[in-house]
C-alpha positions as CSV (number, residue, x, y, z in Angstrom):
1,M,-54.6,164.3,29.5
2,K,-56.5,163.2,26.5
3,K,-55.3,159.5,25.5
4,W,-53.7,160.5,22.0
5,G,-51.7,163.2,23.7
6,F,-50.4,160.3,26.1
7,Y,-49.4,158.1,23.3
8,V,-48.0,160.8,21.0
9,I,-45.9,161.4,24.0
10,I,-44.5,158.1,24.7
11,L,-43.6,157.9,20.5
12,L,-41.2,160.9,21.2
13,I,-39.9,159.0,24.5
14,S,-39.4,156.1,22.5
15,G,-37.6,157.5,19.4
16,I,-35.2,159.5,21.3
17,Y,-34.5,156.2,23.2
18,I,-33.8,154.6,20.2
19,A,-31.9,157.6,18.5
20,L,-29.5,157.5,21.6
21,L,-28.9,153.6,21.5
22,F,-28.5,153.7,17.8
23,P,-27.4,157.2,17.1
24,Q,-25.9,158.4,13.3
25,K,-24.6,161.3,14.9
26,I,-23.7,162.5,18.4
27,G,-21.9,165.9,19.4
28,G,-21.6,166.3,15.6
29,V,-19.5,163.4,14.8
30,K,-20.5,161.0,12.0
31,E,-19.4,157.5,14.1
32,E,-18.4,154.0,12.7
33,Q,-21.4,152.4,11.7
34,A,-21.4,149.9,14.2
35,F,-25.2,149.1,14.4
36,H,-27.4,147.8,11.3
37,K,-31.1,147.1,10.4
38,S,-32.1,143.7,10.1
39,T,-33.7,142.8,6.3
40,G,-33.9,139.3,6.9
41,S,-31.2,137.6,6.8
42,I,-26.9,138.5,7.1
43,E,-24.2,137.4,5.2
44,I,-21.3,136.5,7.2
45,T,-17.8,136.2,5.3
46,K,-14.6,134.8,6.8
47,D,-13.2,138.1,6.7
48,M,-15.8,139.5,9.9
49,V,-13.5,137.1,12.5
50,Y,-11.0,139.5,12.3
51,Q,-13.2,142.7,12.9
52,G,-15.2,144.4,15.7
53,N,-15.2,145.6,19.2
54,L,-14.5,142.2,20.4
55,V,-11.5,140.6,19.1
56,L,-9.2,139.0,20.9
57,V,-5.2,140.4,21.0
58,N,-2.7,138.6,23.1
59,K,0.7,136.9,22.6
60,K,-1.4,134.0,20.9
61,Y,-3.8,135.9,18.6
62,P,-1.7,139.2,16.7
63,V,-4.3,142.0,14.7
64,H,-5.1,141.7,11.4
65,P,-5.1,144.6,8.8
66,E,-8.9,144.2,9.0
67,G,-8.8,144.5,12.8
68,I,-7.5,148.3,13.2
69,K,-10.5,150.5,13.5
70,S,-10.6,152.9,10.3
71,D,-11.5,156.0,12.4
72,I,-8.9,156.6,13.7
73,V,-7.8,160.0,14.3
74,Y,-5.6,162.6,16.2
75,L,-7.6,163.4,19.2
76,R,-5.9,167.2,19.2
77,Q,-7.2,167.8,16.0
78,H,-10.8,167.1,17.1
79,N,-12.1,169.3,20.6
80,E,-15.3,168.5,20.6
81,L,-13.6,164.6,21.4
82,V,-11.1,166.3,24.1
83,N,-14.2,166.2,26.8
84,G,-13.3,165.3,30.4
85,Y,-10.0,164.7,30.4
86,G,-6.6,165.9,29.1
87,L,-3.5,164.7,26.4
88,L,-0.3,163.5,27.7
89,D,0.7,165.0,24.2
90,T,-0.3,166.1,21.0
91,N,0.2,162.9,19.4
92,I,-2.3,160.4,21.1
93,R,-4.8,158.7,18.6
94,L,-7.9,156.6,18.8
95,S,-10.6,155.3,17.4
96,K,-13.1,158.8,16.5
97,G,-16.1,156.4,18.0
98,V,-14.3,155.3,21.1
99,A,-13.2,158.2,21.7
100,Q,-16.7,159.6,21.9
101,K,-18.2,157.1,24.2
102,F,-15.2,157.7,26.8
103,S,-16.0,161.5,26.5
104,E,-19.5,160.4,27.6
105,M,-18.9,158.7,30.2
106,L,-16.0,160.9,32.0
107,D,-19.7,163.4,32.0
108,H,-21.1,161.1,34.2
109,A,-17.5,160.9,36.2
110,K,-17.3,164.9,36.7
111,K,-20.8,164.9,37.6
112,E,-19.7,162.4,41.0
113,G,-17.0,165.0,41.4
114,V,-14.1,163.2,39.7
115,R,-12.6,164.8,36.7
116,H,-8.7,164.7,36.8
117,F,-8.4,162.1,33.7
118,L,-6.0,162.4,31.4
119,I,-5.2,159.6,28.4
120,N,-1.6,158.6,28.2
121,S,-1.7,156.5,25.3
122,G,-4.1,155.0,22.5
123,Y,-3.7,154.1,19.3
124,R,-0.6,152.8,18.5
125,D,0.3,151.3,14.3
126,F,3.3,148.8,14.1
127,K,6.1,151.3,13.9
128,E,5.3,152.8,17.0
129,Q,4.4,149.4,18.7
130,N,8.1,148.5,17.5
131,K,9.9,151.7,19.3
132,L,8.1,150.8,22.8
133,F,8.9,147.3,22.6
134,G,12.6,148.0,21.2
135,Q,13.1,150.9,24.0
136,M,10.8,149.1,27.5
137,G,11.9,145.3,26.8
138,S,8.7,141.9,26.8
139,S,8.5,142.7,30.9
140,Y,6.5,146.5,29.4
141,A,5.8,145.9,26.1
142,L,4.6,143.4,23.4
143,P,6.0,143.5,19.6
144,A,4.4,144.9,16.9
145,G,1.0,143.1,16.4
146,Y,0.1,141.4,19.7
147,S,-0.9,144.7,21.7
148,E,-4.4,145.9,22.0
149,H,-3.3,149.2,21.3
150,N,-2.8,148.5,17.6
151,L,-6.7,147.8,17.2
152,G,-7.5,151.9,18.5
153,L,-10.1,150.2,21.0
154,S,-7.6,150.4,24.2
155,L,-6.5,153.6,25.8
156,D,-4.2,154.1,29.0
157,V,-5.7,156.2,31.7
158,G,-4.2,158.1,34.1
159,S,-4.3,160.9,36.8
160,T,-3.4,164.2,37.3
161,L,-3.6,164.0,40.6
162,T,-1.5,160.5,41.1
163,K,-1.1,157.0,40.1
164,M,-4.3,155.3,38.7
165,N,-3.7,152.5,41.4
166,R,-4.7,155.2,44.1
167,A,-6.4,157.6,42.2
168,P,-10.3,158.7,42.0
169,E,-10.0,158.6,39.0
170,G,-9.1,154.9,38.9
171,K,-11.2,153.9,41.4
172,W,-14.4,155.7,39.4
173,L,-13.1,153.5,36.2
174,K,-12.9,150.1,38.4
175,E,-16.2,150.4,40.0
176,N,-18.1,152.4,36.3
177,A,-16.4,151.6,33.3
178,W,-18.5,148.3,32.7
179,K,-21.7,150.4,32.9
180,Y,-20.5,152.6,29.2
181,G,-19.0,149.9,27.5
182,F,-15.7,149.6,29.0
183,V,-13.9,146.9,30.7
184,L,-11.2,147.3,32.2
185,R,-9.1,144.4,29.9
186,Y,-5.9,143.2,32.9
187,P,-7.5,143.5,36.7
188,E,-5.6,142.1,39.1
189,D,-7.2,138.4,39.5
190,K,-7.1,137.4,36.0
191,T,-3.1,137.8,35.4
192,A,-3.0,133.6,34.8
193,I,-6.0,133.9,32.4
194,T,-4.5,137.1,30.1
195,G,-1.1,136.6,30.4
196,I,-0.5,140.6,31.4
197,Q,0.5,142.1,34.9
198,Y,-2.4,144.4,36.7
199,E,-2.5,147.3,34.6
200,P,-5.2,149.7,36.2
201,W,-4.7,152.3,33.7
202,H,-5.7,149.6,30.4
203,I,-8.8,149.9,29.4
204,R,-10.8,148.8,26.4
205,Y,-14.1,149.2,24.2
206,V,-16.1,146.1,24.0
207,G,-19.6,147.6,24.3
208,L,-22.6,147.1,25.7
209,P,-24.6,144.7,26.1
210,H,-20.7,142.8,26.7
211,S,-19.1,144.5,29.6
212,I,-22.1,144.1,32.1
213,I,-21.8,140.0,31.3
214,M,-18.4,140.5,31.9
215,H,-18.7,142.3,35.1
216,E,-21.4,140.8,36.4
217,K,-19.7,137.1,35.5
218,N,-16.1,137.9,36.3
219,L,-14.8,137.6,32.7
220,A,-11.4,138.3,31.4
221,L,-11.9,138.9,27.6
222,E,-10.6,135.6,27.3
223,E,-13.1,133.8,29.2
224,Y,-16.2,135.9,27.6
225,L,-15.3,134.7,24.3
226,K,-14.8,130.8,25.4
227,Y,-18.0,131.3,27.7
228,L,-20.1,132.7,24.4
229,K,-18.8,129.7,22.1
230,E,-19.5,127.0,24.8
231,K,-22.9,128.8,25.4
232,K,-23.9,129.3,21.7
233,N,-26.7,132.0,23.0
234,I,-27.7,134.1,25.4
235,S,-29.6,136.6,26.3
236,I,-29.9,139.6,29.0
237,R,-32.3,142.9,29.4
238,F,-30.6,146.2,30.2
239,N,-31.9,149.7,30.3
240,G,-34.9,148.5,28.9
241,I,-33.8,146.6,26.3
242,K,-33.1,142.8,25.2
243,A,-30.0,141.8,23.8
244,A,-29.9,138.4,22.2
245,V,-26.1,137.5,21.9
246,S,-25.0,134.0,19.6
247,Y,-21.7,132.8,18.7
248,Y,-21.0,131.2,15.3
249,P,-18.2,129.5,14.2
250,V,-16.8,130.4,10.7
251,S,-14.9,128.7,8.4
252,H,-16.9,129.9,4.8
253,N,-19.1,132.1,3.8
254,M,-22.7,131.8,5.6
255,T,-26.4,133.2,6.1
256,I,-28.0,133.7,9.5
257,N,-31.2,135.0,9.9
258,V,-32.1,138.1,11.9
259,P,-35.8,138.9,12.6
260,K,-36.7,142.0,10.0
261,Q,-36.2,146.0,11.5
262,Y,-34.1,144.3,14.3
263,Y,-31.0,146.4,14.8
264,Y,-27.8,143.7,15.2
265,E,-24.3,144.5,15.9
266,I,-21.0,141.9,14.5
267,S,-17.9,141.1,15.9
268,G,-15.0,138.5,15.3
269,D,-13.5,137.0,17.9
270,N,-10.3,136.9,16.2
271,V,-9.8,133.2,16.1
272,D,-12.9,131.5,14.3
273,G,-16.1,133.2,15.2
274,V,-18.1,135.8,14.9
275,I,-20.5,137.0,17.5
276,V,-24.1,138.6,16.3
277,T,-26.3,140.7,19.0
278,V,-29.6,141.9,17.9
279,F,-31.4,144.2,19.9
280,S,-34.9,144.4,20.4
């Protein structure tokens, strides 16, 4: 093969790879634009603390209106998103972007012979959460504003075969979800940290590379955010990409520098800072 032909192939492969990592459209569905291309600097505002895939929501830190995903949809109205799983009922809602990521993940599960997934619950508005809390009580539900389900980033996944703690679907998610940006939010060995009983069905989207780091270090979200605050800057290579993850305390509007033309993502922690992830 001539040298120029080799370079053309390399460029095509690189372009496809970048397009997959930073998609503008997936399956014909326009996603929320989480990734941005740097112009050299980023303006950080106070409200960014409460937005993004890493916001911490628990009994201490409630959902802020800015943190609710803006692309919430009824999944029954989007057949292109309901791929590889069923819906418990027709009222289940979720972030469109998260639903797409979930569907893509289940494509891989299907190839491994695991295919009996079911979404039991997704996004709940405050009214729905209050109703559930009133019906189930504090032992089984959280008051409105203190549940991850009020964000649009979390979903309860079941199996049509049996309970998730015994189902192949539950085992597959436990072993593989982290590879696709999802985490088992309330694992069995972290109940003292999360304050929530073991829920093998509850998964949360945090994105890459955060799910990889959390898996490798066995960290719950509470622990991961604390780890980032302590380290300030960490880096990781995954799938041939380098990601630099930095934590910044935010008490006022500020500007930070990011190399031009690099892609980056920002998420608040819902406490007092933001996490900036730069890809190269």
